[in-house]
N, C-alpha and C positions, 0 to 999 in steps of 0.2 A: 410631608408629602406622602400620599398613600399610593401604593402600586396597585395596578389592576391585575397583576398575575397572582396565581395562587399555587401553592405546592401541590404536587400530585403524589398519591400513594404509590410506593413501589410494589411490584408484583409479588416479591418474596417476603415481605414483612409489612408491618403497619407503620413503618417509619416513613418520613416524607423527604422528597428531594426538593429542596428549596431553591428557588431561582435567585434569591438574594440571601446573604448569610443569616438573616433573622426572620425570613418568611415563616419558618416553623413555629415561631412564637405564637402566631395567631391560632394555632391548633392545640396549644397546651392547656391542660386543666387549670392552670393558674389564671387564665384569662377571665375566669368566673369568680375570682377571689380578689380581695383588696391586696395591693402589694405588700402591706405591712405583715400579712400572713407569712410571707417568705423571708422576712427579716425580723425574726423573733428575738426576744431578749432573754429567753430561758430555754432549757431543755425540753419542756413540755411543748412549747411553741414549735421547736424544731421537729419534734415527733409528729405534731399535727400537720405541719407542712409536708413532711415526708410521706404521710398517708395520702395526701392529695396527689403527690407525684407518683405514687406507686402504680396507679392505673393510667398514667399519662401516655398518650400515643407518641409523644416526642421526647421522652425521657432521655434517650441516648443523645439526641441532638443537643438537648439542653446541657447535659453534663459535658459533652465535648466543647460546647461554646464556653462554658465556665472555665474549663481547664485551659483551653487554647488562649483565652483572654485573661487568665490569671485573676478571676473574680474572687476577691477575698471574703466578701460578706454575703450572708443570706444562704438560703437553701436553693440549690440548683441541681437539676437532674436527680433529685431524690437523695442528695448528699449534703451533709453539713460542711461548714467551713473546715473543720478539723479533718473530716474524711477526704476532702479534696486536697488538703495539704499532704496527707499521707499518700494519696495516689500520685501526686506530683513528685514527692520524694522517691517513691518506688520507681517511677519512670526514669528519674535521673540516675538512680542507682543501677538500673538495668542498662541504661545507655552508657554509663561509665564502665561497667563490666564488659560490655561488648567492645567498647573503644580500646580497652586495655588487653583484649584477647589477641 
């Protein structure tokens, strides 16, 4: 089912305010590429996908989505699987430190 609403650009950045959690996806650079591009089997493929993400207007939304939903596979928000695991570990470490303070 397709929605008729579309995200609108915010005034202070090029990011989008989505009306549903995934509306931003229709604005990603990835929409012009086959999905397999973002699920590579080697490091060269990861670097190619990250280059596409580098100029994406919704890179922040994409990364947040992947982190919030614990997406383990593929390149999301310009990050590899390994990079996202590190970000999540770092967040847990900071949260744990704050909790113990």
